[in-house]
C-alpha positions as CSV (number, residue, x, y, z in Angstrom):
1,M,156.8,55.9,136.8
2,S,158.8,54.4,139.1
3,T,162.6,55.0,140.1
4,T,165.1,53.0,142.1
5,I,167.9,54.9,143.6
6,N,170.4,52.4,145.0
7,V,173.3,54.8,147.0
8,K,177.2,54.5,145.5
9,R,175.8,52.6,142.4
10,N,173.6,55.5,139.9
11,K,175.9,57.4,137.9
12,G,175.0,60.5,135.3
13,V,171.9,62.5,135.8
14,I,168.5,61.0,137.7
15,N,165.2,62.4,136.4
16,T,162.2,60.7,137.6
17,G,159.9,62.3,135.3
18,E,157.0,64.1,136.1
19,C,154.9,62.5,139.6
20,G,157.8,60.2,139.8
21,K,157.9,58.0,143.0
22,N,161.2,57.4,144.3
23,V,162.4,54.7,146.1
24,V,165.9,54.6,147.2
25,I,167.9,52.0,148.4
26,N,170.5,51.2,151.7
27,Q,173.2,48.8,150.9
28,K,173.7,48.0,153.9
29,K,176.8,45.2,153.0
30,E,178.6,48.7,152.3
31,C,178.5,49.8,155.5
32,K,179.9,47.3,156.8
33,A,183.2,48.3,154.6
34,T,186.2,49.9,156.0
35,D,185.4,53.4,156.8
36,D,187.4,55.4,154.2
37,I,184.9,58.7,155.3
38,N,186.6,62.0,155.7
39,W,184.6,63.3,159.6
40,E,186.5,66.4,159.4
41,A,185.6,67.5,155.7
42,L,182.5,65.8,155.7
43,N,181.2,68.1,159.4
44,K,183.2,71.0,157.7
45,E,180.9,70.8,154.2
46,I,178.1,70.5,156.4
47,G,179.3,73.9,158.8
48,I,178.9,75.6,155.4
49,L,175.4,74.6,154.9
50,K,174.1,75.8,157.8
51,S,174.7,78.8,157.3
52,S,173.2,78.4,154.2
53,P,170.2,81.3,153.2
54,D,168.2,78.5,152.2
55,S,165.9,77.2,155.7
56,S,165.2,73.7,154.0
57,I,169.7,73.4,153.4
58,R,169.8,74.3,157.1
59,K,167.8,71.6,158.1
60,F,169.5,69.2,156.3
61,A,172.7,70.2,157.5
62,H,171.4,69.8,160.9
63,E,169.9,66.6,160.6
64,A,173.4,65.7,158.7
65,G,175.4,67.7,161.6
66,E,174.1,65.3,164.4
67,V,175.1,62.2,162.9
68,A,178.4,62.8,161.3
69,E,179.6,64.8,164.6
70,K,179.1,60.8,166.3
71,E,181.2,59.7,163.2
72,D,177.5,57.6,163.0
73,R,178.1,56.1,158.6
74,Q,174.7,54.5,159.1
75,G,173.4,57.1,160.3
76,V,174.9,60.0,157.3
77,L,173.6,56.6,154.8
78,N,170.2,57.2,156.4
79,V,169.8,61.2,156.4
80,L,171.2,60.9,152.6
81,S,168.2,58.3,152.6
82,K,165.9,60.7,153.5
83,W,167.1,63.8,151.7
84,V,167.8,62.1,148.1
85,P,163.8,61.8,147.2
86,C,163.4,65.6,147.9
87,I,166.9,66.5,145.9
88,A,165.4,64.7,142.0
89,D,162.1,66.1,142.8
90,L,164.1,69.6,143.5
91,I,165.6,69.0,139.7
92,S,162.9,68.0,138.2
93,S,160.8,70.5,139.4
94,S,163.7,73.3,138.4
95,Y,163.8,71.8,134.8
96,Y,160.4,72.7,134.1
97,I,160.8,76.2,136.3
98,I,163.7,76.7,133.5
99,E,161.5,75.9,131.2
100,I,158.9,78.5,131.5
101,A,161.2,81.4,132.4
102,K,162.9,80.8,128.5
103,N,159.2,81.1,127.4
104,F,159.2,84.6,129.0
105,G,162.7,85.5,127.0
106,I,164.1,85.1,130.6
107,G,167.6,83.2,130.2
108,F,170.5,81.9,131.8
């Protein structure tokens, strides 16, 4: 199965299923639009993620922080394009982990 995730063009939950292959496409014409990013708020959120106990989140925050400090819109999109497939895989895997836990009587 193959899924294309178009940044800023999807609505709802994206589930690519087991053994899915994700392709992320940046819509470059959107990058030329008026800069509507609140850089101060973005840097604040990234700062919070930098203190996460999860090393993957800290790694994402470090990469995103470098480009956000420069207010590099395309750089932020590039970082997100790299990480969105990882997040999709994590969400998909989490569903199966929760289902297995339910079979052992562990509820949430």
